[in-house]
Structures are given as C-alpha cells and as structure tokens.
Residue, then its C-alpha position, 0 to 999 in steps of 0.5 A: m499500499i502506498p497511502s499517498v498514491l491512494a490519498q491522490q487517487m481519491r482526490q482525482g476521483v472525487a474530481d472528476f466525478l464532479r465534473t462528470t456531474f455538473p458539466i458547465a455550458t456556460p463559457f462565463f463559469r467555465d473553470i469555476l469549479d476546476k478552481l476551486l478543486d484546484e484550490d489548497g483547502g477548498v474541497f479537499k484539505e491536505p492529507y493528513l499523516s499520523l502513525q500510531l504506535p502500539f497500544l499499552q499491555r501490563k506483563g502479568g495482569a490479573d486473570y479478569f475472567p476465569e471461567v471465561p478466558l481471553e483469547f488474547p493478553p488485553y491493554v491497558h484500556q481494556e484492563l481498565a474496562f474490565e475493571r469497570l464492567g466486569n465486577t459485581n456492580p459493573k459501571s456506565t462507561i464510554v470507551a473512547t478508543g481509536t480505530g482496531s483499539g478492541k472497544t467491542e472486548c471492551f464490554l463483550w467479555p464482561i458482558l459473556n462473563y456475567c451472562y455465564q455466571n447467570r446462565d440458569q436465569d431466563g431472559i435478556k441480560a444485555i442489548l447492544i444497539y449499532p447505527m448500522n444493521a451491516l455492522a451488528t451483522d458484522q458484530a454477531a460473527r464474532i459473538a459467535k465465534a467466541i461463544w462456540h470456541n469456548d466450551k462452558l458457553k457453548s450450548r448455554i449461553s445465546a446470541g440473537l440478530f433482530v434486524g431489518d430483514k424479516g428473520s424468517g429461515p435458518g438461524t434457529s440455533m447457534t453456529e461457529t459463524q452465526v448467532l440465532t436469527n430466527r424471529e420465532t426461535m427467539r420470540l419462544k426462547p430470548p436469547d442472553i445477548l441481543l443485537t438489533n439497532y434502535k428502531m427495531l428495539d422500538y418495535l420490539l416493545v410496541r408490537p404485540k406479536d414481540f411481546p413473547i421476547w421479554q416474558h422472562n425479563g424481570p426487573e433486574t434480568l438487564r444488566y448491559l445497555v450498549v449503543d456502539e458508535l455512541h457520536t452517530f446519535d446527535g440531534a434528533q436521533g439522539t432524543d429518540l434514543a434517549y426516549l427509547v431508553r427510558r421507555l425500555k426501562a420502564r417497560l422492564k422495571t428497571p431498578k434506577h441506577y441499576l443498568a450498565a450503560v456502555g458508550t463505544s466510539a473511535t470518534l470520541g477519542g480525542a475528547e480532553g478537559q471541557g469536552e469530557a465534561k460534555l461527553l458524559e453529560f451528553a452519555g448521561q442525557v442518552f442513558h439517564e444514567t450517572f456517569d462518574d468523573k472516570a467513566i471515559i476509557k481513553e486508549h494508552r500508547q507506547r511513548a516514542g522513547d519505548f517503542l524505539e527501545e534506545s535503538e541505535i541509529i545505523h542508515m543515516h541518510a535517505p535517498a538523495a535528491e539525485k534519486a528523485a525518479d527511483i522514489d516515484p511510484n509512477n514510475y515503476p509497473n507494480y507496487d511490488a517492484y515500487v517496494r522492493a526497489q525502496l528497500g534498496l535505496w533506504f537499507g542497501d542492495e542487499w535488502i533487495g535479496i533479503y526481501d526476494s528470499d526471506p518470507d520474514w523480510r517485513l518482521r526484519l523490516g519492522e527492526a530496520l526502520k527503528t535504526q533509520v534516523l529519518f523514521q525515528n524523526l518521525i515517529k517523534i514529530l508524529a508524536g501520536r497526531p495527525w499532522p499536515y503533509d506540508e508542516l510535516l515536510n518543513r519539521l522533517e528537513k531541519g533533520s535532514v539534509e536530503l530534505r533541506g531545500a529540495a524540491k516539493s516532489y521529492r520531499e513528497d514521494l520520499l516521505s511517501s517511500l518511507v510511509a510505504l515500507v513502514s506500512e509493510a512492516r510488521r513485528e511479533v506478539i505473543d498470544a493470550a495462549g503463548h504462541p506468536r502473531v505477527v501484526a502492524f509495526v505500527d498503525v499508519r493512517l493517512q487522511l485526506w478530508l473531503r468537504e461537503l458541497r452545500r451552500m454555495v455561492v459565485q461572487v459576482s463580478r467578472e471573474p467568478r469564483l465558487r465559493f462556501a457561503d459558510d466561510l464569508t464574512q457579512n460583507q462578503v456575503e453581499s457581493h456573492l449569489p447562490v449557484v444555480h445548475c441546469r441538470e439537463c442543459n448544463s448552464m450555469g448561473w446566479g439564483a437571487t430573490r427579487r421583491r416585486g417592483q423592484a429592479k435589486v436582487h437579494s443574496d439571502l441564501r435563506q430567502f433563495y432556498s425558501s423561494f425555490f422549493s415553494r416556487s415563489q414569484d420572488l425568484v431569479f435566475l441571472f445567466p451571463e449567457r444565453t446558450a444555444a441549450l439554454a435558449d430552446g424554448i425557454d421564454g425571458a427576457p435580456a437585462k444589464f445586470c450591475l456587479s456594483c449594485l446588483h440591479l437589473n436593468g431592463d434596457t439593455s441599451v444602456e451603459r450606465c446602471n440607472e441605480c448607481d451610475a456605474e459603468d460595470l454592467l453585465e449582460v445577463f438572461v432572465p428566464d421566465t421562472r413560472k415555467r421553471r418547472g413542469d416545462s422547460f425550466h429545470s435549474t436547481p440550486d446547489 
C-alpha cells in the first residue's frame, strides 16, 4: 500500500466525479469548478499523516474472567474497562479508543462472563444497539465465534440478531459463524444477548407479536445496555434514542442506577478537559444513568522512547535528490517492484535479496526502520497526532540534509516512500495462549478530508469565484449570490430573490432556498450568456446586471446603471421562472 498514492487517487476520483456530475456549458463560468477543486483547503484538505504506536499492555495482568478466559493479552485500556464492567457492580462506561483498539472486547467479555454466571436465569441480559445493520451483522459473527470456541459458553449462552430483515428461515440455533436470527425461535426462547438497532428495539417494545421476547425479563434481568458508535446518535436521533432507553427501562421496571450503560466510539477519543465533561453529560442524557468522572476509557499507547528502545541509529541517510526518479511510484510497473526498489534505496542492495528470499522480510524491516534516523524523527514529531503533509515535511527538513531546500515533489515522494515501507513492516506479539502472532508494525493512517458542496455561492464579478457561503464575512455575503446549475442543459448562473416591482436582487440564502422550494414569484435566475441549449424553448428577457449594486436594468442599451451610475454592467438572460418546473426550465440550487 502506498498511502499517498491512494489519497491522490481518491482526490482525483472525487474531482472527476464532480466534473462529470456538474458539466458547465456557460462559458462565463467555464473554469469555476476546476479552480475550486485545485484550491488548497477548498474541497480537499491536506492529507494528514499519523503513525500510531502499539497499545500498551501490562505484564502479568490479572485473570479477570477465569470461567471465560481471554483469547488475547488485554491492552491497558481493555483492563481498565474490565475493572469497571466486569465486577459484581458494573459501572456505566464510555470506551473512547481508536479504530482497531478492541472496543468490542472491552464490553463483550464482561457481558459473556455475566451471562455465564447467570446462565440458569432466562431472559435478555444484554442489549447491543448498532447504528447500521451491516455493523451489527459483522459483530454478531465475532460473538458467535467467541461463544462457539468456549466449552463453557457453547450451548449454554445464546446471542440473537434482530434487525431489519424478516428473520425467517435458518438461524434457529447458534453456529461457529452465526448467532440466532430466526425471530420465532427468539420469541419462544429469548437470547441472553440481543443485537439490534434502535428502530427495531422500538418495534420490539410496541408490537404485540414481540411481547414474548420480554417474557422472562424481571426488573434485574437486563444488566448491560451498549450503544456502539455513540457519536452517531446526535440531534433528533439522539433524542429518539434517549426516549427509547427510558421507555425500555420503564417497560422492564429496571431499578434506578442498576443498568450498566456503555457507549463506544473512536471519534470521541480526543475528548479532553471541557470536552470530557460535555461527553459525560451527553452520555448521561442519552442513557439516563450516572457516568462518574472516571467513566471515559481512553487508549494508552507506547511512547516513542519505549517503542524505539534506545535503538541505535545505523542508517543516517535517505535516498538523495539524484534518486528522485527512483522514489517516484509512477515510474514502476506495479506495487511489488516499487517496494523492492525502495528497500534497496533506504537500506542497501542486500535488502533486495532479503525481499526475494526471506519470507519474514517484513519482520526484519520493522527492526531496520527503528535504526533509520528519518523514521525516528518522524515518530517523535508525529507523537501520535495527525500532521498535515506540508507542515510535517517542514519539521523533518530540520534534521535531514536530503530534504533541506529540495523540490516539493521530491520531498513528498521521499516521505511517501518511507511511509510505504512502514506500512509493509510487521512485528511479532505473543497471544494469550503463548503463540506468536504477526501484526502491523505501527498503525499508519493517511486522512484526506473532503468538504461537502453545500450552500455554494458565486462572487458577482467578471472573474467569478465559487465559494462556500459559510466561509464568508457579512460584507462578502452581499457580493455573492447562490449558484444554480441546470441538469438538462448544463447552464450555470446566479440565483437570487427580487421583491415585486423592484430591480435589485438579494443574496440572502435562506430566503432564496425558501423561494425556490415554494415556487415563489420572487425567485430570479441570471445567466451571463444565453447558450443555445438555454435558449431552446425558454421564455425570458435580456437585462443589464450591475455588478456593483446588484440591480437589473431592463433597458439593454444603457451604458451605466440606472441606480448607481456604475459602468460595470454585464448582459444576462433572465428566464421566466414561472415555467421552471414541469415545462422547460429545470435549474436547481447547489
């Protein structure tokens, strides 16, 4: 994987899609979209690079669940979650750790342990709510495997998936890869663990045919309520979920402060200070439970010094500028050829032989990278945080002779070459059974941010510029009008509103959208050129549009604006908006 190439391809793909979706037939606006796409920080932002070091593990940690032994040595953040959720009085918890950190295991093992300890009690003991059915299905397979491979859980503990499909047919029993999915089976004998979404949980509480699923639930049967990807339940959806949780607890007569509520999210991991307080308040409102000041479980990763373990610097140099063509990925027929060449460039020609003959070359590469000065500097500068490519290169330049004063393309290719090798490197860890397991050397993330094209406006000028209305000051808003694009003829123009009997057009976006969707007679469109496609069957009239005061001059022979006496007039075509839908004029706002 070459992260920078993937980001570049993603950016090019999105740009090509937008150009294809919004072709522009009006010459006056011909390059307006291209300029926006090429602008730094416009639609695209950076990319950002981060290298996340391995999660911390405690040596000789406690055996938290003797009856349900772990399949892995837990990370520190997982142990902290077990301490809160795995005891006789579990506490409401927020697991705010990164992607791939084992968030599911943080709550799954305490739940499995609780279900085993209460295996003689019928009824639903844990409910897991997921924002998407695909995510619930994926997690169901993991739970099925965990139960199947534990002799004490197998045939004693059950999990059921109750989501949007009809749930008929197979799925009447647990397998290695599948939980219960047959709804009649779950109604007759409810599962210990129920995986669902909040819409379906709502149905389960109100549909008469689903009443049997709660038949064995006493006030203290349901012990855990988990909401995965908690951050997705904001706004109205969060309110719906909060009311649903309250109805669930009222229906089951759950004692106050008895339910252990769990929220998980990788997105919430950066909460600090006031952010933590707001997060705790948000979770308390959703679950109607108490989250103490230690409820947020955050990730604990190795520090750069611990990871490098005082590794001796052996490789002092990076591929020089004369090798610019050799580090350019576009000069290789395939990915393997690129990686093979980069190994030789960074660590010597002997590494090409290692690549060709040693199946464990990726493990050896991880150790070699620790001895590379530029890699060490990269780890220390990043410090686990995402950095913009340009800013990162400027910081790295201070400790690299090769980067100092070099061309931008070479600098970017050099960093991409190093990151590609980091992506290929591996390290070995020991699992709970004492067996070696190969994992990623570090977690490489390259993030390319894309901005939604909404509330788009165009500067009223002879050199128009496409802008985001939210970026403009109040004074700038007055000189920008909403942009409209016809999906049929590809003509582009300005949109605005105009009070009856007045010549001035107005730029207020809220008023424009309201007028557009209500088919108001106040709506007006202004096209700088009447293209052949636009002229075909479209009623309207030409006018002189003042770029200074936004007045329309109906007399096209005037040389100065009738309102402000300015000479900066642009001839425009003003369609009859009364025929814009259902007839021949179909412009829509972007």
